[in-house]
N, C-alpha and C positions, 0 to 999 in steps of 0.2 A: 410707433417708437422711432428713435434716431436712426439714421442710416449711416453706416460706416463703409469706407472704401478705401483700400490701400493697395497700391500698385508699385512693384519693384521691377525694373527693367534690367537690372545687371549692371554691368559696368559701362555699357554704352548708352548715352542719352537717346531718348526717343521723343517724338512729338505726339501728343495726345490732345484731343479736344473733349471738353467735359460740359454737360449741362446738368445743373444740380436740381432744377425744378423743371416741371412742364410750363408751358405758356402762362403768364399771369391770368388771362381770362379763364382758362380752365381751372385755375385753382378756386376761383370765386363760385363756381358752380358745384364744388364739392362739399359734402356734408361732413367730411372729416375736419378734425381740428387742423388749422394753418400751422405751417412750420413757424418757428421762432427765430431762426437764423440759418444761414449757410456759409461755408468756407471751404477753401482749398488750398493746400500748401505744396509747393514742389522744391526739390533739391536738384541742382544739375552738377553732381558730384560734390565732394567736401566743400564746406563753406556755409554760407548764410542762405537760408531759404527765402523764397519768394511767397508770401501769403496774401490772399485776397479773401476777406470775409466780410459780412454785413449781417447785423441782427435785422429781424423783419417786424417792425411795429405797425405797418400799414400795408395795404395791397399794392401800392406803388413800388414798394420795395422789392416785391416779386420780380420786377423787371431785372433788378441787378442779379438775382439768383437764377434766372431762366436763361440769361444771355449766354451764348456759347463761349467758352474760354480755351484757346489753343495755347498749350504750354509745352516747354522742352524740359526734360529732366531725366534723372535716374530713378527717383522715387517720388511718389505722388500719394497725398493723403487728402481725401474729401470727407466732408461731415454735413448732414442736414439735421439741425437741433430741434428737438421738441423739449422745451424747458421743463425740468424738474425743481430746480432751485435757480434763483437769480433773475434780475430784471432782463429785458430785451436790450442788451447794450453790447457795444463792440467787446468790451472786457470779458464779457461771459460767452462770447461765441467761439466756437471751436473753429480750426485746431489752435491749441495754444502752442507758444514756442518758448523754450528755456535751454540754455547751454548747447545750442546748436542741434536741437531735437524739436520734433513736432508731436503733438498727442491730442487724440479724439477719444471720446468715452461714451458708451451707451449704458446707462444704468443708474442706480440711486444708492447712496450711502448716507446713513444717519450718523449722528454724533459729531457734527462738525466742530464743536468746541474742543472735543477730545483730539480730533484730527489736527486742528490748529496748534494745540499744545505739542503734539508729537512732532509736527514740522519744525516747531522752535527748538525743540529738544535736540533734534537731528541736524541742527544748523541751517535751517531753511528760512531764516528771517528775510523778509522782503520779496519772497518769491510769489507771493499771492497778490494779484491786483484786483480781481473781481470777487464774485460772490458764490460761485458754483462749487458743488462738491468735485466735479471733474478737474477743475483747475488745482484744488486742494490735493487731490491724488496725484497729479502730475509733479506738484511742488514736493510731496513726500518722496516720490520715485527719484526726483532730481537731487534732493538732499542725500537720500541713501546711496545714489550712484557716485556723488561726489566722496562720500566716506569710503566707498568701495574702490577709490582711485580711478574712477571713470568707467568701471565695468558696468554697463547698462543692465545686462542680464542678472548680475548679482544684485543690483540696486533695486530692479523691479521685483525680484523674487522676495528680497527683505521687506520692501514697502507693502507689498500685498500681503506677505505672511502676517505682519502685524494688524493691517487692516481687518482681514478675516478673523483674526483672533480677539480683536478688541471692540469692533463697531458692528452695529446692525447693518446687513448688507442685502442688498436686493439683486444687484447684478454689477460686475465689474469688467465688462467686455471692453477692450480698448485695443488702440493700434498706436504704435510709436514709429516715426521714421527718422532716419538720418539721411546724409548724402550717400552712405554706402550700405545701409542696413534697414531692415524691417523687424519689428517685434510686434506680437499680437498675443492677447489673452482672452480666452473664453472662461468665465467663472461667475456663479456655478452653471447649471444647465438651463437657467431662466430663459435666455435668448439665444437664438443660433448665431454662430460666426463661422463662416465657410472659408476654405482655401483652394485654390486652383493653382497647381504647378503646371503652367501652360507651355507647351513646346511651340516652336515656330509654326505659325499658321493654325495654332489651335487643334481642333479635332477634325477641322476640314483640311484641305490642301491649299496652303498659301493663303488662309483667311486671315483678314485684319482683325484686330480686336474690336468687337462691337458688343459691348457689355451694357446691359440695361436693367433697372429696377423700377419699381413705382416712384423712385425718387432720382437717383444718381444714374447718369448715363455717360458712357466713355467709348471714344472711338479712337484708335491708333493704327494708322496703316503701316507704321514701322514694325508692328508686332507680328506681320505676316512673315517676316524672315527672321525673328529674334525671340528667343525665349523670355519668359516673364513669370512673375508670381502676383496673384491677385487674392487679396482678403476682403471679404465683404459679408454684409449682414444677411444676404441670401444669394443663391446661385443667380447669376447675371446673363447667362446664356445657356445654350443646349449642350455644352461640353460635358462629357460624362465624367471628367476627371474632378469635378467639384466635391469636396470632402467636408463634412461637418466636423469641426474641431471638438474633441472631447472635452467633457466638463472638467475645468482646471487645466487644460493644455495651454502652455506657453510655447509660442512658435518663435524661433529666431531664423532670420534669413540673412546670409552674408553677401558680400558684394558680388560673389560669383553665382548667387541664387541656391547655394547649398542651405538646406533645410535642417534645423535641429529642433526636436520637440522634447520638452520635459513637463513633468507634473509636480511642481514644487509646493503645491498647496494641499491642504486636507480636503477630503471629498465634500464636506459641507462646511459653510461658515459657522462660527460659534453662536452667532445671532442672526439667524435668517429671518429676512423680511418677506412677508407676503404681500400681494397687491392690496390686500384689505388694509395692511399696516401704513400705506402711504397716504398723504393727503390727496385731495382731488386732483390738483394740478399735477403732481407727480405721478399719481396713478394713470391719468389720462396720458401723459408723456410715454409712459411704458407699454401702453396697450399695443399688441401687435399689429393691430389694423389701423393704428394712427397713420394718416397719409404720410408718413416720412419716419431718440429720446435722450436727453441728458441735461 
């Protein structure tokens, strides 16, 4: 399945190095499905983010994804895509950017024609450029946030409340970042999404951030002396502070790393999808052992 990774370093920018895939030659030897795209975006305080992403249509594209990237910022969002909808194009590759926010998603939603109609009803004409359910979800969140006067928490809750009441849903795990904040949602319990409120130095004494998963790796010497918060698809180190978000839990993290959790959605979607309800490509993208879904 897709891998999500969000890092919030608070008010002071940090330097972090990311690797989104292993070396290209190791990928060729794996029996699991190959990734369909990788991307990372960073904000250095308020303003426009820097986004670097690329679809993967051939093995040589893995060189882009496996190269180390050293970035400086306050919030970071990384994603490894296993496509459930949409071609392997730049427009369909996460993270997506709208209204000074970045978005990445792991899951599947059906009923895209109804979702398109809802986006238009809520004033979101022109927000969708690609083909994915993920970008459409972000467009609806953006439209609802505009209607809420820029209140992202209210816009996110309103958009997701409509989706889970009106559309067939498999998973809605997502992360949104701005230059000063981070939001995350796990819904329903289909896939895991974990949070670590990391103290300076982690659970060791003066330890740098060394976070790793089967796909995304992050290293930040700056976080030996600075608190941070990490959201990821799985625990990425041995820190005992990792916590699985509850099903339906929406997390908001402000500029000072204060965390607020709410549960704005019903326990289950009105029209839950099972893995057997998905097409072969979408089902493969959501398998927990896919070596890297959205």
